[in-house]
N, C-alpha and C positions, 0 to 999 in steps of 0.2 A: 548290587556294583558293576559297573563295564571291567572286564579283563582283557587282554590282550598278548601278543606274542610276535617276536619277529621271525620271518623265514629267509634265506638265500634264496635269490633271485638269478646272480650272474657273480661274475668278479666283482665287481664294483656295484652292486645293487640288492640291497634288502626291498622286501615288503612287509610293512605294520601291517598287522589284522589286530581290529579290537572288535572282540565280541559284546552285543547291545542285549545280549535275548532276543524272546520272540516277540513281534507284533501281537498287542492284547487282541487286535482286531483280526488279523488275519492266521496269526498262528508263524508264521515266517518270520525265519531265525536273519536278524539285522546284524549285518557288518560295516566296518568301516574298514577301507583297504587302503593305502598310502603305501607307494612307492617312494625310497629312497636312494637316490644314487649317487655315486662317489662317494661312499662312506664306509668306515668300519661296521664293526657287529654292537660294537660299543657305543658308537653313535649312532648304530639305525636303534637302541634301547635307549637311549636317553631320550628323542624324537618321540619315540612310544610313552615314555614316564610322561611329556609334557603334553600329550595328545591326551594322554588319560585324562591328567588333569584336568584339561579344557571339557573334555565329556562329564566329569564330575562335577565340574563348577560351571556347565551352561554357557559355556562363550563360546563352543566348537563351532566353526562354521565349514562347512564340503567345499573344496575348492571348486571353481567352477572357472572355465573358460570363457564366459558372460564378456563381452565387453563393456565400455563405459555407455559406450554410442549406443551399443543394445538396450542397454539396461534400462537410457532414459527414454529410449522408445516406449518400452514395455510399463515403464514407470506412468507414463504419461496418459497412458490407456487407462491403466488400472490403478493408479493411486491417487491422484488429486482431485479425481474428475467430483466423486461424491462430495469433495468440502470446500470447491472454489468455483466462480463464476466461469460460465465458457470464452469469455474475453479473458481472464487471469490467465486459463487455462491457455489460451490462443499465444498470450506473452508471452508463456512457460516455454512455451513450442518453439517458438521464435526465439528464444534465446538461447535455447539449447541448440538448435542446430546451426545458428551464425557462428556461436562463440564458444560453447563447449563441445561440440564433438568434434568440429573442425582440427581443434589442439589436442584433444585428450579422448576422442570419440573410440581411439585404438586401443588403447589400456585397459587391461585387463581390469574388471568392476574391484575383486580382489587384491591387484598388485597398486593399486591406488596409492599414491605418496601423499601427506602435503606441500611437499616443498614443490611439487608437480603441480598441483592448484595453486599453490602461491607464486610460481614463476607463471603462469597464465594469466592471473589477476595484473601482474607485472606490465606484461606485454600488453596486455590490453589498455592499460593507463597510459600508456608511450604512445601504441600504434594500434588502435583497436578498433578504428572506423572501416565498416565495410570497403568504402569507396577509396583507401589508403590518405585520405588526407588529416589523418592527425589521429588523436587520441580518442579514447569514451569519458567520460568524464566521470571522478566520483561514482555518484548515484547510478551511473549505469553499470558501474561495476556490481556494485552494491544488490543491485537486481541479478546480477550473474551469480553471485554467490550466494541468493534467497534460493535459486533454481537448486543450484548445486547441491544446497546443505540439506533442503528437503528430499531431494533426491535422494540422498544418502543416508539420510535418516531415515527413510521409509526402508532402505535397503539393509540397516541394521535389525528393526525391526522384521524384517523377511528373512532374517539370519542368513543373509548373502552375504555379509562382513561381521564382523565382530565388533570393528568400533568407526565414528564417522571421521574420515581423516579433514573433513571442513571443519572440523572443531578447532583444531590444532592453526589455523592460516590466520593471517590479518587482514582485516579489511579494509576497505577505505573506506572512511566516513564522511562522506560530502558535508559542505559548508550550506547550514539552512540559511536560506535567503530573506533577510529582515524586509518585511513587510513596508511599502513603502508609505509613507507618512502625506497623505491628501490633505493640503493648507487651504484655509477658506480660499484664499485666490486661485489657485489651482482648482480649487473646485467649483469655482463662477466658471472658468474655463471651458472646464472640461462640461456642464450643463449648458452651457452656452451653445458648445460645439455640436451637442445631442440635439439639438431643439430644431424638432422640424424633422428628424430623421427617422427611419422608417421602424427604431428600434430605443427611440426617446423612451417609451416607457417604460421598458424592460431595463435600461440604464437606471434609472429612476427609483425602481423598485427592488431593485439586487441592493442598490445603496441603503435603502431603507430596511432591508429586511437581512441582509447577511447570508442568505440562501446561495448554493451552489449554481454554477450554469446548466448543471442535469436536472438537478432541482426545479428551475424555474420554466425550463423547458418540457418538463414532464408532468408540470401542475397544472389541474383539472378545474372547470370550476363546480364540480361536486365536492371538493377537497376545501373551498371556501365560505367563508360564514362572513360576510360582509356585514351583519347587526349586531353579530359578538366580535365581528374585527379580529379573526384569529384565519390563519391556513394551515390545513394539517398535509405534513409532509412525509408522504407517505410510498413514494414512487421516485426514481431518476433516472436520467437517460444518459445511457453511457455512449462515450465515443468509440467507433470503430473505424478502420481504413474507407476511408471513401463513403462516410456517412455514421450513420447513429443505430445502436442495438435497441429495441422494445424497450419502452421503457419498464424497470422491474423494482422489486425493493432494494433502498439504499445497502449499502455491504453494514454497516454497523445497528443496533439495538437504539443504540443514542442517535443516530442519524433520521430515526422515525420521530417527527415529535412535532409539535405545535409552536407554531412563529405567532404573536401576537403584532396586527397591525397597529400603525399610528394614522392617526386619522388622514393624513395627506397621502399615506398608500390606499385608504378607502376611498379614497376621491378618484385615486388613478384607476382603480380594478371599475369603478360605476362608467366612467369615460370610457376605458378600453370596451367594457362590454358593450354601451352604447354602439363604439363604432364597428364592434363585430356583427352585431346585429343589423349595421347597413353593408356591411362588407356581404355578409350571406345572402340580402334580398337582392342585391347588385348579383352578385354570382347564379344565385335562383339553384338547379340541380346540380351545377357543377359543382355548389360547395361541398367541401369533405369536413361535414362535422366531425370531430373528434374530442369538442366539449374542452380542448385546450385552453387555457389564458393569455398564452403567448403562443402565436402562430404566424403563419405567410397569410395572406390577405383572401387566401380561396381555402382557408381552415387548413390547411396540411402542417405538417409539424415542421419546425426548423430544425435545420442542423447544427450541431453543438459546434463545429467547423466556422459554418458561416459566420456564427455571432461574432466570433473571437476574430474573424477576419476583417466583418465591418467595425468592430469596435476598434479595433487598431488606429484602424484610419481617422475616426473621431480621436483616440488619445491623439494621436499627430498634429490634428488639427488642432487645439486645446496644448501644444507645448507640449505634451507630457510623453515624450517616444520613451517606450519601454514600458508603458502602465498598462498592465493586463486587462481582461475583463475578472478574471480572477480578484483583482487586487481591489475590486469595488468590496468584496466581502471582506476583505485584511481593513478597507479602511473603515467600514461598519463597526467592526468590532475593537479599533482601535478609541474610535469617537466614545465608545459607551464607556471602556475601561478610564479615558481619559478624564469624563464624565463623572465618575467615580462608582459605576454603576459593577455593582460584586461581579468579580471574575466569575462563579460558580453560576452567574444567571447568564453570563454572556457565554458559557461551555453549552448550556443547556438549549441556547439561543442558535447557536452554529451548528449543534449537532456534535460535538465534539466528544469521543470516547471517555475521556478524564480530566479536570479543571488542569491538572500538569502540562496537558496538551496547550490549553488555551494561553495559560504561561510560560510556558517553553516559545510558544510560538513569537507571542506579544510581550517580549521580556525588555524591549526597548520601551516599553510604558511605563514596566514597572516602579522606576526612578521616578517619577512623576508621581507617581499613587504612592511612594515613600515620602516625598515630600510633604504630600498632601494630610498623607497621617500626622507626620510629626508636627503638621500646624493644628489638625483639630486635636493633640494632645496640649497643646498652650492653650489652644481657645475653651478648654474644658478643665482642665485639673496644673497645667503647667503653671498660671497664675499664683493659683493657692501653695503650690510646693515651694514658689517660691518666697510665698509670706512665710509662713510654717520656719524656712532657712534663716530668715533675717530674724525670726522670734526664737529662736533655740539659742542658748545661752552659752557662751566660751568655755 
């Protein structure tokens, strides 16, 4: 059990000394020393008792002059590197340097308070854009919180602070964007606008499979089985500023999946394969064969941003301003749910981590499913129940 005492240093200062015994490895005596200024002996003894209680409870943390800014850079170098992707780590570093360090980087890590964090979030919501043109969105502020909370959680594990001050902060919750419905007339206009476009097959295939942009652009012919009518989704192309990162495994286990293809999608791929072989013959030795299903005419990889930019022109031509390439995935899921396909099947097809995610995103389709469920009850047992109730004696 640790012991301690107080020693007078000067008129208004006392030293607190706590003996922790000898280090089992080195044999050296371990002590904690703390100076208390502007206090009486009784106050110094009270502080000694408090520190002894923390040591015995295992919650004592040695005070440090480490600032939050210094700690964040250390954390980014040593903390999340083994747990997150390089692109995610770059996002964390960008958020820290742009929004956290300028405001709170000078604050001592051990002195950081929840109110300071709360005030930071409020300022970002009011006037957080770096160009001075307005506020950050709740989603962006939520990302700031994710970075700061994760860093401070590690500081607790490293025994640099006793508790995580970000636990006591209210975090803005962004409104979930309701996926737009693609009505039959809108679908017709969209397909017509895409007719003859270089991305026509990509757009059609996205509608038929619900695959993500990065998954489509990383898809190889090796992962396609036209006879069995399936594709294996095991790689995705991530967007980075100025281009794209190398294809890598999707973020979650559920994202690695098998997607069954409708007959129409199989025919699309057969036609696409034939055109690619023609492109390869025309290009000759300059063709960049990467085995990609969706690629440029010379076989090279398509940048994700290029697809989104070109699709924006297609949607505008179709009179669907604001309809994004990712909304093709939403349209696919909405159609399946509206046709009565079980949400669990839709979840597995989309690669969502849980069926609750699918139902949360497409909650606007659920009322229709509820009505269909009620109609199904009427069709199966409702009329029998009605007959039985009429026969029941008074």
